[in-house]
C-alpha positions in Angstrom: -80.3 -15.1 -14.7 -77.4 -14.5 -17.2 -77.8 -15.0 -20.9 -74.6 -15.8 -22.8 -74.1 -15.8 -26.5 -72.5 -19.2 -27.1 -70.8 -20.8 -30.1 -69.7 -24.3 -31.0 -66.6 -25.4 -33.0 -68.8 -25.7 -36.1 -69.7 -22.0 -36.0 -73.3 -22.3 -34.8 -74.3 -19.5 -32.4 -77.0 -19.7 -29.8 -78.1 -18.4 -26.4 -77.6 -20.1 -23.1 -79.4 -19.1 -19.9 -77.5 -19.7 -16.7 -78.1 -18.9 -13.0 -74.6 -17.4 -12.7 -71.2 -17.4 -14.4 -70.1 -20.2 -12.1 -73.1 -22.2 -13.2 -72.1 -21.9 -16.8 -68.5 -22.9 -15.9 -69.7 -25.9 -13.9 -72.0 -27.1 -16.7 -69.5 -26.6 -19.5 -66.8 -28.4 -17.4 -69.2 -31.3 -16.9 -70.0 -31.4 -20.7 -73.6 -30.5 -20.0 -73.7 -27.7 -22.5 -74.2 -28.8 -26.2 -75.0 -27.0 -29.4 -78.7 -27.4 -30.1 -78.0 -27.6 -33.9 -75.2 -30.2 -34.1 -74.9 -31.4 -30.5 -71.2 -30.4 -30.3 -70.1 -30.4 -26.7 -67.2 -27.9 -27.3 -69.1 -24.7 -26.5 -67.6 -21.4 -25.5 -68.9 -17.9 -24.8 -68.5 -15.7 -27.9 -68.5 -11.9 -28.0 -71.9 -10.3 -28.3 -72.6 -6.8 -29.5 -76.2 -6.7 -28.2 -76.1 -4.1 -25.5 -79.0 -1.9 -24.4 -78.4 1.3 -22.3 -81.4 2.1 -20.2 -82.5 5.4 -18.7 -80.1 4.8 -15.7 -77.1 4.8 -18.1 -76.2 1.2 -17.1 -75.8 -1.3 -19.8 -78.2 -4.2 -19.8 -78.9 -7.1 -22.1 -82.0 -6.4 -24.2 -82.8 -10.2 -23.9 -83.0 -9.9 -20.1 -84.7 -6.5 -20.0 -87.3 -7.0 -22.7 -87.8 -10.8 -23.0 -91.3 -12.1 -22.1 -91.4 -15.2 -19.9 -91.0 -18.2 -22.2 -91.6 -21.9 -21.7 -88.6 -24.2 -21.9 -90.0 -25.5 -25.2 -90.2 -22.0 -26.7 -86.7 -21.2 -25.4 -85.2 -24.3 -27.0 -86.9 -23.7 -30.3 -85.8 -20.1 -30.5 -82.3 -21.1 -29.4 -82.0 -23.6 -32.2 -82.5 -20.8 -34.6 -85.5 -22.4 -36.3 -88.9 -20.7 -36.4 -91.3 -22.3 -33.8 -93.9 -23.5 -36.3 -91.3 -25.0 -38.7 -89.6 -26.8 -35.8 -93.0 -28.3 -34.7 -93.7 -29.5 -38.3 -90.3 -31.0 -38.6 -90.6 -32.8 -35.3 -94.0 -34.1 -36.4 -92.5 -35.4 -39.6 -89.8 -37.2 -37.7 -92.3 -38.7 -35.2 -94.5 -39.9 -38.1 -91.6 -41.7 -39.8 -91.4 -45.4 -39.0 -88.5 -46.0 -36.6 -86.7 -49.0 -38.0 -83.8 -48.7 -35.5 -80.6 -50.5 -36.5 -82.3 -52.0 -39.5 -82.1 -48.6 -41.2 -79.5 -49.5 -43.9 -81.4 -52.7 -44.8 -84.8 -50.9 -44.9 -83.4 -47.9 -46.9 -82.1 -50.3 -49.5 -85.4 -52.1 -49.7 -87.2 -48.8 -50.3 -84.6 -47.6 -52.7 -84.7 -50.7 -54.8 -88.5 -50.8 -54.7 -88.6 -54.2 -52.9 -91.2 -52.7 -50.5 -93.6 -49.7 -50.9 -92.0 -46.3 -50.4 -92.5 -45.0 -46.9 -90.8 -42.5 -44.5 -88.3 -44.3 -42.3 -85.8 -43.3 -39.7 -83.2 -45.2 -37.7 -79.5 -45.6 -37.0 -76.6 -46.4 -39.2 -72.8 -46.5 -38.5 -70.5 -44.2 -40.4 -69.5 -47.1 -42.6 -73.1 -48.1 -43.3 -73.9 -44.5 -44.1 -71.0 -44.3 -46.6 -72.1 -47.5 -48.2 -75.6 -46.2 -48.7 -74.3 -42.9 -50.2 -72.0 -45.0 -52.5 -75.1 -46.8 -53.7 -76.8 -43.5 -54.5 -79.4 -43.9 -51.7 -80.5 -40.5 -50.5 -81.0 -39.9 -46.8 -80.3 -37.2 -44.3 -78.7 -37.2 -40.8 -81.2 -35.6 -38.4 -79.8 -32.9 -36.1 -80.2 -33.7 -32.4 -82.7 -30.9 -31.7 -85.2 -32.6 -34.0 -84.9 -35.9 -32.1 -85.4 -34.5 -28.6 -89.0 -34.6 -27.5 -89.8 -31.2 -25.9 -92.6 -32.7 -23.9 
């Protein structure tokens, strides 16, 4: 198992675990490697200064030498750079919000203009719809992809 320090074009850094260098190259070429923070598919290996020299004098990665076995969920959460408990709470908040799908702009306006009782909603909006909502002074946030993935 090889652990690479990776980075996207937006400057986010994260770890990626691969069976081999060829496995990373194959996955990157097939656009299978994405930034866990912004979902950018333009990911490259970045220099890493984390080197551990063991008693044998050979350099090893401390992440490989000392890392306990982790579940895929824990690995993803640590990779995203967000503390595990905070990520769980954020995902719970996202799951508990009403999913209004493509009706998001319409429902956000109804909540903003107090036509319906205030409630947590989530859904999709085009770039144009999002700009129109911002122009109207309606507050909302774009959710990063790592909050939308269900780790189970």
